[in-house]
KOLDODREN-700860 format. One record per residue (C-alpha): residue in three letters; x, y, z. Coordinates in steps of 0.25 Angstrom, whole numbers, padded with zeros to 4 digits, always signed. Layout:
BEGIN
ALAXYZ/...
END
This chain:
BEGIN
MET+0537-0487-0530/ILE+0530-0494-0517/LEU+0536-0508-0522/LYS+0550-0502-0523/LYS+0549-0497-0508/ILE+0543-0510-0504/PHE+0555-0517-0510/LEU+0567-0509-0504/LEU+0560-0509-0491/PHE+0561-0526-0492/VAL+0575-0524-0496/VAL+0578-0516-0484/PHE+0571-0527-0474/LEU+0577-0538-0482/LEU+0592-0532-0480/PHE+0589-0526-0465/PRO+0579-0535-0459/GLY+0582-0532-0445/LEU+0579-0517-0449/ALA+0565-0520-0455/ILE+0563-0528-0441/TYR+0567-0518-0432/GLY+0561-0506-0440/ARG+0547-0514-0437/GLN+0548-0521-0426/SER+0562-0523-0420/LYS+0565-0520-0405/ILE+0575-0522-0394/VAL+0570-0534-0385/LEU+0576-0536-0372/SER+0577-0546-0361/CYS+0579-0539-0348/ASP+0573-0533-0337/LYS+0566-0519-0338/THR+0576-0513-0329/ASN+0587-0516-0340/ASP+0594-0503-0343/LEU+0595-0505-0358/TYR+0580-0509-0358/THR+0576-0497-0352/ILE+0584-0488-0361/ILE+0580-0497-0373/LYS+0565-0493-0368/ASN+0567-0479-0363/ASN+0575-0476-0378/ASN+0562-0482-0386/LEU+0569-0492-0393/PRO+0560-0504-0397/TYR+0560-0515-0386/SER+0554-0526-0379/ARG+0558-0533-0366/TYR+0558-0545-0361/ALA+0560-0552-0347/SER+0569-0565-0353/PRO+0578-0567-0365/GLU+0569-0578-0371/GLU+0557-0570-0371/ALA+0564-0558-0376/LEU+0569-0566-0388/LYS+0556-0573-0390/ASN+0551-0559-0393/THR+0562-0553-0402/ARG+0561-0553-0417/GLU+0570-0553-0428/GLY+0578-0538-0429/ASP+0576-0537-0414/ILE+0587-0534-0404/LEU+0588-0544-0391/LEU+0593-0538-0378/ILE+0594-0549-0367/LEU+0599-0541-0355/ALA+0605-0545-0342/ASP+0596-0538-0332/ASN+0603-0544-0319/TYR+0617-0541-0323/PRO+0627-0545-0318/THR+0621-0556-0308/GLU+0614-0563-0317/GLN+0616-0566-0334/ILE+0605-0568-0342/LYS+0601-0582-0343/ILE+0601-0587-0358/ASN+0606-0600-0366/GLU+0611-0603-0379/GLU+0597-0605-0384/LEU+0593-0591-0382/TYR+0605-0587-0390/ARG+0600-0596-0402/LYS+0587-0591-0402/ILE+0592-0576-0403/GLU+0601-0581-0415/LYS+0589-0588-0423/LYS+0581-0575-0420/ASN+0592-0567-0426/ILE+0591-0555-0417/ASN+0602-0547-0411/ALA+0602-0550-0397/PHE+0611-0544-0385/ILE+0612-0554-0373/GLU+0621-0548-0360/TYR+0625-0555-0349/PRO+0621-0570-0354/SER+0622-0583-0345/CYS+0625-0589-0359/ILE+0632-0585-0371/PRO+0633-0595-0383/GLN+0647-0600-0386/VAL+0653-0592-0375/HIS+0659-0597-0362/PHE+0659-0590-0349/LYS+0661-0593-0334/LYS+0656-0582-0325/ILE+0653-0569-0324/GLN+0663-0558-0320/LYS+0665-0544-0315/THR+0674-0535-0322/LYS+0685-0528-0312/LYS+0693-0519-0320/GLU+0687-0522-0335/ARG+0679-0510-0342/VAL+0669-0512-0354/VAL+0676-0510-0367/ILE+0670-0508-0381/THR+0678-0516-0391/THR+0671-0513-0403/ASN+0668-0501-0413/SER+0653-0506-0415/PHE+0648-0497-0403/SER+0648-0484-0412/GLY+0651-0474-0402/ILE+0659-0481-0393/ASP+0672-0485-0398/SER+0680-0498-0395/LEU+0688-0499-0382/SER+0678-0490-0377/ILE+0678-0491-0362/LEU+0664-0492-0355/ALA+0659-0495-0340/SER+0650-0506-0337/ASN+0649-0505-0322/GLY+0649-0518-0314/LEU+0653-0527-0326/HIS+0651-0542-0325/TYR+0653-0551-0338/ILE+0652-0564-0341/ASP+0665-0570-0341/ILE+0665-0576-0356/GLN+0677-0587-0359/THR+0674-0587-0373/GLY+0682-0578-0382/ILE+0673-0567-0388/ASP+0676-0561-0402/ASN+0676-0546-0404/PRO+0666-0542-0391/TYR+0661-0528-0392/VAL+0663-0525-0377/VAL+0673-0530-0367/ALA+0677-0530-0353/ALA+0691-0526-0352/GLN+0702-0520-0341/VAL+0705-0508-0349/ALA+0710-0494-0346/GLY+0706-0481-0352/PHE+0696-0469-0350/ASP+0684-0474-0360/THR+0693-0481-0370/ALA+0702-0494-0367/ILE+0715-0487-0370/TYR+0724-0498-0369/GLY+0715-0507-0378/LEU+0709-0520-0373/PRO+0716-0530-0364/GLU+0719-0545-0367/LYS+0708-0548-0358/THR+0693-0543-0361/VAL+0680-0549-0358/PRO+0669-0547-0369/LEU+0657-0539-0364/LEU+0649-0539-0377/PHE+0649-0548-0391/LYS+0642-0554-0401/LEU+0640-0568-0402/LYS+0648-0575-0413/ASN+0638-0576-0427/SER+0627-0570-0417/ASN+0618-0558-0416/ILE+0619-0559-0402/ILE+0627-0549-0393/VAL+0631-0555-0379/ALA+0636-0545-0367/THR+0644-0553-0355/THR+0639-0542-0346/GLY+0628-0533-0344/PHE+0627-0521-0351/SER+0611-0517-0352/ASN+0613-0512-0337/PHE+0621-0500-0341/VAL+0612-0490-0335/SER+0610-0496-0322/GLY+0626-0501-0322/ARG+0631-0485-0325/TYR+0638-0491-0337/ALA+0647-0480-0343/PRO+0648-0470-0351/GLN+0635-0469-0353/LYS+0636-0465-0367/GLU+0643-0477-0373/TRP+0634-0487-0366/GLY+0622-0480-0374/ILE+0630-0481-0386/PHE+0633-0496-0382/TRP+0619-0500-0382/LYS+0614-0491-0393/ARG+0625-0498-0403/ILE+0621-0513-0397/LEU+0606-0510-0400/GLU+0608-0504-0414/ASP+0619-0514-0418/MET+0608-0525-0413/GLY+0598-0521-0423/ALA+0592-0507-0417/GLY+0597-0499-0429/ASN+0598-0484-0427/LYS+0586-0484-0418/ILE+0593-0483-0407/SER+0597-0468-0402/SER+0606-0464-0391/LEU+0602-0474-0378/LYS+0597-0464-0367/TRP+0596-0466-0352/LYS+0597-0461-0340/PRO+0610-0465-0332/GLU+0610-0469-0317/ILE+0620-0460-0315/SER+0623-0446-0322/VAL+0629-0432-0319/THR+0619-0423-0312/TYR+0621-0412-0322/GLU+0623-0415-0338/LYS+0635-0408-0344/ASN+0628-0396-0350/GLU+0617-0396-0341/LYS+0612-0383-0335/LEU+0616-0384-0320/PRO+0606-0380-0309/ASP+0608-0367-0301/ASN+0610-0375-0289/PHE+0619-0387-0296/GLN+0630-0385-0286/ARG+0622-0386-0274/LYS+0615-0398-0279/SER+0628-0405-0282/ILE+0632-0403-0268/SER+0620-0408-0263/ASN+0621-0421-0271/GLY+0635-0423-0268/ILE+0634-0424-0254/ASN+0622-0433-0254/TRP+0630-0442-0263/TYR+0638-0445-0248/ARG+0624-0450-0242/ASN+0619-0457-0255/ALA+0632-0465-0257/LYS+0632-0468-0242/MET+0646-0460-0238/LEU+0643-0458-0225/VAL+0645-0470-0216/ALA+0634-0473-0206/ASP+0638-0477-0192/SER+0630-0490-0194/PHE+0637-0493-0206/ALA+0652-0489-0201/ASP+0656-0503-0196/SER+0650-0511-0208/LEU+0659-0503-0217/GLN+0670-0504-0208/GLN+0669-0519-0208/LEU+0669-0519-0224/ILE+0681-0511-0225/ASN+0689-0520-0214/THR+0684-0532-0225/GLY+0691-0525-0236/THR+0678-0518-0242/GLU+0679-0506-0247/ARG+0667-0504-0254/ILE+0652-0507-0253/LYS+0640-0507-0261/TRP+0631-0494-0260/ASN+0616-0495-0255/LYS+0606-0486-0250/ASP+0605-0493-0237/ILE+0620-0489-0233/PRO+0617-0480-0220/LEU+0622-0467-0222/GLY+0631-0459-0209/ASP+0632-0446-0204/GLY+0648-0445-0206/SER+0650-0450-0192/LYS+0657-0462-0198/GLY+0664-0457-0210/SER+0660-0457-0225/LEU+0664-0468-0236/GLU+0674-0465-0247/CYS+0668-0466-0260/ILE+0658-0473-0270/PHE+0668-0482-0278/SER+0668-0481-0292/GLU+0664-0496-0295/ILE+0650-0496-0301/ASN+0642-0510-0302/GLU+0633-0515-0311/LYS+0622-0507-0306/GLY+0628-0495-0305/SER+0632-0494-0291/GLN+0644-0490-0285/PRO+0650-0495-0271/ILE+0654-0486-0257/GLY+0668-0486-0254/ILE+0667-0487-0239/ILE+0682-0483-0234/VAL+0681-0471-0224/ARG+0693-0461-0230/GLY+0696-0449-0222/ASP+0697-0439-0235/CYS+0684-0443-0239/VAL+0678-0442-0226/SER+0682-0428-0224/GLU+0679-0424-0238/THR+0664-0429-0237/ALA+0663-0420-0224/MET+0668-0408-0232/ALA+0656-0412-0243/PHE+0646-0413-0232/ALA+0650-0400-0224/THR+0651-0391-0237/SER+0639-0397-0244/GLY+0631-0396-0231/SER+0634-0380-0231/VAL+0630-0378-0244/LEU+0618-0387-0241/HIS+0614-0382-0228/ASP+0616-0397-0223/LYS+0620-0398-0208/GLU+0619-0414-0209/SER+0630-0412-0219/TYR+0638-0404-0209/ARG+0636-0415-0198/ILE+0640-0427-0208/ALA+0652-0418-0212/GLN+0656-0417-0197/ASN+0655-0431-0194/LEU+0663-0435-0205/ILE+0675-0428-0201/ASP+0673-0431-0185/PHE+0672-0446-0190/TYR+0685-0446-0197/LEU+0694-0437-0188/PHE+0687-0440-0175/HIS+0680-0454-0175/SER+0688-0462-0185/ILE+0702-0468-0183/ALA+0706-0458-0194/SER+0713-0448-0182/LYS+0717-0461-0173/ASN+0728-0471-0171/GLU+0741-0465-0179/TYR+0734-0454-0183/GLY+0729-0449-0171/ASP+0743-0451-0164/PRO+0750-0440-0162/LEU+0764-0448-0162/HIS+0760-0455-0176/GLY+0765-0449-0190/ALA+0751-0450-0195/TYR+0745-0441-0183/GLY+0734-0432-0189/LEU+0734-0437-0203/ILE+0721-0442-0209/PRO+0721-0457-0212/TRP+0716-0460-0228/GLY+0704-0468-0221/VAL+0699-0475-0207/SER+0693-0488-0214/ASN+0705-0497-0214/PRO+0721-0498-0212/ASN+0724-0495-0226/TRP+0717-0481-0227/TYR+0719-0478-0213/LYS+0735-0480-0213/ALA+0736-0470-0226/SER+0738-0454-0224/TYR+0735-0447-0238/GLY+0739-0433-0238/ASP+0730-0429-0247/ASP+0719-0436-0240/ASN+0723-0429-0227/ALA+0722-0415-0234/ARG+0708-0417-0239/PHE+0703-0422-0227/ILE+0708-0410-0220/ILE+0703-0401-0232/SER+0690-0406-0230/SER+0688-0407-0216/LEU+0693-0391-0215/ILE+0681-0389-0224/THR+0673-0398-0217/SER+0677-0389-0204/ALA+0674-0376-0210/ILE+0661-0380-0216/LEU+0656-0384-0203/LYS+0663-0374-0195/THR+0670-0384-0186/ASP+0685-0385-0181/ARG+0682-0398-0175/TRP+0693-0405-0185/ASP+0703-0394-0185/GLU+0713-0401-0175/LYS+0713-0414-0183/LEU+0714-0406-0196/MET+0726-0398-0191/ARG+0733-0411-0186/SER+0730-0417-0200/LEU+0737-0405-0207/LEU+0748-0405-0198/ALA+0750-0420-0200/LEU+0749-0417-0216/LEU+0760-0408-0215/ARG+0769-0416-0206/THR+0768-0427-0215/THR+0771-0419-0228/GLY+0786-0418-0233/LYS+0793-0405-0232/SER+0791-0404-0248/GLY+0777-0402-0245/PHE+0773-0418-0250/ARG+0768-0428-0242/GLY+0767-0440-0251/ASP+0754-0448-0255/ARG+0752-0454-0241/ILE+0757-0457-0227/ASP+0753-0471-0220/LEU+0753-0475-0206/GLN+0765-0485-0207/ASP+0773-0473-0213/PHE+0771-0464-0201/ASP+0775-0475-0193/LYS+0788-0478-0201/ASN+0790-0462-0203/GLY+0783-0454-0194/TRP+0778-0440-0198/ASP+0790-0432-0199/TYR+0796-0441-0210/TYR+0785-0437-0219/PHE+0788-0421-0214/ARG+0802-0421-0216/ARG+0802-0429-0229/ASP+0804-0423-0244/ILE+0795-0428-0254/ILE+0789-0424-0266/ASN+0775-0429-0271/LEU+0771-0421-0283/SER+0755-0427-0281/PRO+0745-0416-0278/HIS+0734-0428-0275/PHE+0742-0432-0263/GLU+0749-0419-0259/SER+0741-0406-0263/TYR+0729-0406-0253/LEU+0740-0407-0242/TRP+0745-0394-0247/ALA+0731-0388-0248/CYS+0730-0392-0232/PHE+0744-0386-0230/LEU+0741-0373-0236/TRP+0727-0372-0227/ALA+0735-0376-0215/TYR+0746-0366-0217/ASN+0734-0356-0219/GLN+0728-0360-0206/THR+0740-0362-0198/GLY+0751-0353-0204/ASP+0761-0365-0204/ASN+0771-0363-0214/MET+0774-0377-0215/PHE+0761-0380-0221/LEU+0762-0369-0230/GLU+0778-0374-0235/ARG+0773-0389-0237/ALA+0762-0385-0245/GLU+0770-0375-0253/LYS+0781-0384-0255/GLY+0772-0396-0260/ILE+0764-0386-0269/GLY+0777-0381-0274/THR+0784-0392-0279/LEU+0772-0399-0284/MET+0769-0387-0293/GLU+0783-0387-0298/ASN+0781-0400-0304/TYR+0765-0398-0308/PRO+0759-0404-0316/ASP+0769-0414-0324/LYS+0777-0419-0312/LEU+0764-0422-0303/LYS+0761-0436-0298/TRP+0747-0438-0302/THR+0737-0448-0296/ASN+0725-0450-0305/GLY+0728-0439-0313/LEU+0735-0427-0315/ALA+0723-0417-0316/GLN+0720-0421-0301/GLU+0734-0417-0296/LYS+0732-0403-0301/ALA+0718-0403-0295/ARG+0725-0406-0283/MET+0734-0394-0283/LEU+0723-0384-0285/LEU+0720-0383-0270/PRO+0734-0382-0264/LEU+0736-0371-0274/SER+0725-0365-0271/TRP+0727-0363-0256/LEU+0741-0361-0258/VAL+0737-0347-0265/GLN+0728-0346-0253/VAL+0739-0345-0243/LYS+0751-0339-0252/ASP+0746-0332-0263/THR+0756-0331-0273/PRO+0758-0330-0288/GLU+0765-0342-0289/ASN+0755-0350-0280/ARG+0743-0345-0288/THR+0751-0349-0302/MET+0752-0362-0296/LEU+0738-0363-0293/ARG+0733-0358-0307/THR+0742-0366-0313/VAL+0734-0380-0308/VAL+0721-0372-0310/ASN+0723-0370-0324/ASP+0728-0385-0326/ILE+0715-0389-0319/LEU+0706-0380-0328/LYS+0713-0384-0340/LEU+0708-0398-0337/GLN+0694-0392-0335/ASP+0683-0396-0345/LYS+0672-0387-0350/SER+0662-0396-0341/GLY+0670-0392-0329/ALA+0677-0406-0328/ILE+0691-0406-0324/ARG+0698-0417-0334/GLU+0706-0429-0328/GLU+0721-0427-0333/LEU+0734-0437-0332/GLY+0748-0434-0330/ARG+0760-0441-0334/ILE+0757-0455-0333/ASP+0770-0457-0326/MET+0764-0448-0314/GLY+0752-0453-0311/ARG+0750-0462-0299/TYR+0737-0467-0306/PRO+0737-0464-0320/PRO+0726-0471-0330/PRO+0729-0486-0331/ARG+0741-0488-0342/SER+0736-0501-0346/ASN+0722-0510-0346/GLU+0729-0518-0335/ALA+0730-0506-0326/TYR+0715-0502-0327/GLY+0708-0503-0313/THR+0720-0506-0305/ASN+0724-0493-0299/GLU+0719-0480-0296/ALA+0719-0472-0308/SER+0714-0459-0318/LEU+0700-0459-0322/ILE+0705-0456-0337/ALA+0716-0463-0346/ASN+0721-0451-0354/ASN+0721-0435-0353/GLY+0709-0431-0360/ASP+0700-0440-0354/PRO+0688-0432-0351/VAL+0687-0436-0336/SER+0685-0429-0322/ASP+0692-0435-0310/LEU+0681-0430-0297/LEU+0690-0439-0288/TYR+0703-0434-0291/THR+0703-0421-0298/THR+0690-0414-0302/ASN+0686-0414-0285/PHE+0699-0407-0283/ALA+0700-0398-0295/PHE+0686-0393-0289/LEU+0692-0390-0275/GLY+0705-0383-0281/LEU+0699-0376-0291/HIS+0689-0371-0281/GLU+0699-0365-0271/ALA+0708-0361-0283/SER+0696-0352-0288/TYR+0695-0346-0273/ILE+0710-0341-0274/LEU+0712-0338-0288/LYS+0698-0330-0290/ASP+0699-0335-0306/PRO+0686-0334-0312/LYS+0692-0345-0322/ILE+0695-0355-0309/LYS+0681-0352-0303/LYS+0673-0355-0317/SER+0681-0368-0317/VAL+0678-0372-0303/ASP+0662-0369-0307/LEU+0663-0378-0319/LEU+0669-0389-0311/ALA+0658-0388-0300/GLU+0648-0388-0312/PHE+0653-0400-0318/LEU+0655-0407-0305/CYS+0642-0404-0301/ARG+0635-0410-0316/ILE+0643-0424-0314/GLN+0639-0427-0301/VAL+0633-0440-0301/LYS+0617-0441-0302/SER+0611-0454-0300/ASP+0598-0459-0294/LYS+0602-0474-0295/HIS+0615-0472-0287/PRO+0614-0464-0274/GLU+0629-0469-0271/ILE+0634-0460-0283/ASN+0623-0450-0284/GLY+0628-0436-0281/GLY+0643-0440-0282/TRP+0654-0436-0291/MET+0662-0448-0297/ARG+0677-0449-0301/ALA+0676-0450-0314/PHE+0668-0440-0325/ASP+0669-0439-0339/TYR+0665-0425-0343/GLU+0664-0428-0358/LYS+0655-0439-0356/PHE+0649-0432-0343/GLU+0649-0444-0336/HIS+0655-0452-0326/TRP+0667-0460-0331/GLY+0681-0462-0332/SER+0692-0473-0333/ASN+0689-0481-0320/ALA+0702-0486-0320/ASP+0705-0481-0304/ALA+0704-0494-0296/GLY+0700-0487-0283/TRP+0693-0474-0286/GLY+0687-0476-0300/ALA+0679-0467-0309/TRP+0665-0467-0303/VAL+0670-0466-0288/ILE+0664-0455-0279/GLU+0673-0452-0269/SER+0667-0446-0256/GLY+0679-0436-0254/TRP+0687-0433-0265/THR+0675-0431-0275/GLN+0663-0430-0268/GLY+0668-0422-0256/TRP+0676-0412-0263/ILE+0666-0408-0275/THR+0654-0407-0265/THR+0663-0398-0257/ILE+0668-0389-0267/LEU+0654-0388-0273/SER+0650-0384-0258/LEU+0661-0375-0257/ARG+0657-0367-0270/GLU+0642-0367-0264/LEU+0649-0360-0252/ASN+0657-0352-0260/THR+0670-0355-0253/SER+0683-0362-0254/VAL+0690-0372-0245/TRP+0700-0362-0242/ASN+0692-0351-0238/LEU+0681-0360-0232/THR+0692-0367-0222/GLU+0702-0355-0219/ASN+0695-0351-0206/SER+0698-0364-0199/HIS+0703-0364-0187/ILE+0712-0376-0186/ASN+0725-0368-0184/LYS+0721-0368-0169/TYR+0726-0383-0170/TYR+0738-0381-0176/THR+0749-0376-0166/HIS+0748-0388-0156/LEU+0746-0398-0169/GLN+0757-0393-0176/LYS+0767-0394-0163/GLU+0761-0408-0161/MET+0763-0414-0176/LEU+0774-0406-0182/ASN+0784-0408-0170/LEU+0796-0409-0179/LYS+0809-0414-0172/
END
């Protein structure tokens, strides 16, 4: 019997020698620094390993049946220095090896290192069980060896592809091999750096775990490897099913307002001139670093942390100073200051709006000239002529609403005259049917004056550009009693709702257009509470609630493609060439916190106060919890810690989406549109008030009579 067992073991070892060796002493042998991400994970997951400082030393200590990993510690600045002799030694030892970012690849010619611009990582095999072929992954700051030799059947490529998490149009003709096996060899070569996937914040996290698990298993680790686990460098604040602490909302507000400081959004006096010089040379983003001085609001605030992530996991600062973001940042400081009893935040809030309305060029030149058509309007930005010349009605409206909220919290009327003038400036540039159009530039006023826009009759079925003007007009009507504010708002809203939703012109998605209508419809009921107006409001509320997931997330939704200004790319070639949606098709489980969820949060909050419907309140509560859960948490990256990124996949429960937008991609944190409004509505929830109730006791109407005569002197 004993002899039979010995014979059977002998047969198994003869047929599967690697299994015998692995079972007794096989291990993963690494050539890398002790800080390497993959090495750290292998060690922490209790896999058998040994580590050496050089490829030669690692190979010397590798035995048959072991797995050799030669990893690029200094990616992307330095390739692993190896020669063809090392490859021959590996082959002679008959071991499975993985080599990344090498300086030499036998029989493969390459020129130089390239950095991707629009290419994404695409899996091209079904060998990665758990990751389908044509799945899209993100390898941030992707650099690769520019191979000139054809590679047959690569496992992974870089390619410009459209899609949410799958290359929906297949692969383009041009692809770059990133991972492949050498011919007649046990050596796998990566032409880029894959092992820094934690510090580089590669995504999605689950898929990268599967990627490495399958590679290690296929190289000889067998079934020894369970799911690899590691602590990501960024995460959500609370997991999907984690019990929230009693004060979670207040903590989120505190983290949200501290993001502005951590991200260096407040321009310091000592740094303002340097930033302007950079902008004058065409630079609109700079690398974040901890030594950038922090201001007090008196020189304004910056736009965003851009979506671009480098190989170290860092994101740059967008340094344009734009009006809406300045006012929305002030609003966030004011409202959070009230919740957190922080007088310093009050001072910053006042300084910010003082800067834009009193000290910057925003109220000067054409915008400060009573004889010019742009008089009283608020320019898009003050950083360069391209921003200064533009007057978006929507941006003006959000500047006004944000400033009104700030005024109410600070109990000041210091900006009332400027804001009343801006309200009238918007009114006199809005056509007789209640639509203003997307934007009007200074040269347009030079040609047409303001009364051309007041008298024209246009229809622009775009809530993104029109709806918050109507909200401002309804608020102004409530303050002044001027029927023209009410009439133009009612006409615009009425026409739009007659065409709702199928004929709406949507910007990045139809969901955002629905979300934008919540605020003006709520305020229409405030000033004119009729069954018809309540029905319109409930219609849109119900449409938004249909998009709400059980997690609280608001799902993105596309309308008819021919009605979209910035639809998902319709081909691989179109990816990354324009603004775009975060999804490829309806059903992709993504929330957009730049264009939809943020404004749905504001709109539902206001609707819940006027309709007093428990179902709506429950929806807002659930959305607030969702937003507090997904707030970014990162000890390693202060520039994003406490922020809300644009994209969030509520099934993966990870910051993920199609990064097709060429301007404001999936991982952007916008200081005004996103961070400003989410922090503010969370704060108003703590203060138990709505925007309408907070601001309705304004004394702005004291400036109405003389400004109305000055600005609407119709002939």
